[in-house]
N, C-alpha and C positions, 0 to 999 in steps of 0.2 A: 220452271221453264214451260213456256206455252206449248200447246198441242201443235200449232202451226210450225213453230220453230223445230220441234222434234221431227215432224214430217219432212221439213226442209233438210235437216241434218241427215236423215235416213236416205233421202234422195241423193245428196252429195256423196254419202258413203257408198251407195249403190253405183253411182257414176264411176268412182275410183275403182271399185272392185270389178265392175263390168269392163272397164278399159284395160285393166291388168290381166284379166282372164285370157283373152286371145294372145297376148304377148307371152304369157307363161306357157301356153300350149305350143306356140311357135318355137320358143326356146327349147322346150323338152323334145319336140319333134326333130329339130335340127341337131341337137346335141346328142341325145341318147339313142335315137333311131337312125342316125347317120344320113339324114336327108341333106341334100346339097342345094343351096340357093345362091347360085353364082351372081345373078343379076340383081338380087335383092327384091324381086317382085313379091315374093311370099311375105317378107317382112313389111313391105309397104301395104300389102293387102291386109295383113293382120293389124297394123297400126291405124291405117286411114279408112278402112272399110269395115272390118269386123269389130274393131275397137269401139267406135262410136255407136254402132248398132247394139252391141252387147251392153254398152254403158247405159244407153237409154232404156233398154228393157230391164236391166238389173235395177236401175234407179227408180223406175216406175213401180216395179214389183216391191222393192223395199219401202217406198213411200206408202203404197197401198196396205202392206202388212202393218206398218206402224200406225196408219190411220185407223185400221180396224181394231187394233189392240188398244188404242187410246180413246176409242169411242165410248161414250157414256151410255 
C-alpha cells in the first residue's frame, strides 16, 4: 500500500471519527445529564456546525500523524 493511500485513509478515518464525536457528546449530554432540546437547535448545531469542524480538524491531524510516521 502506498504512502499517499495510507495518508488518504487516515484522513477519511479522521473525518468519520471527528463527525461522530460531537454527536456522541450531544447524545450523552441530552440523555444522561437531562438536558432538554425541544426545538432541535442543539442537535442541528452539533451535526451541521461542530461536526464538520471537528471532522476537518481530526482528519488533518490523523493525516499529519500518519505522514510523519511513514516518512523515510
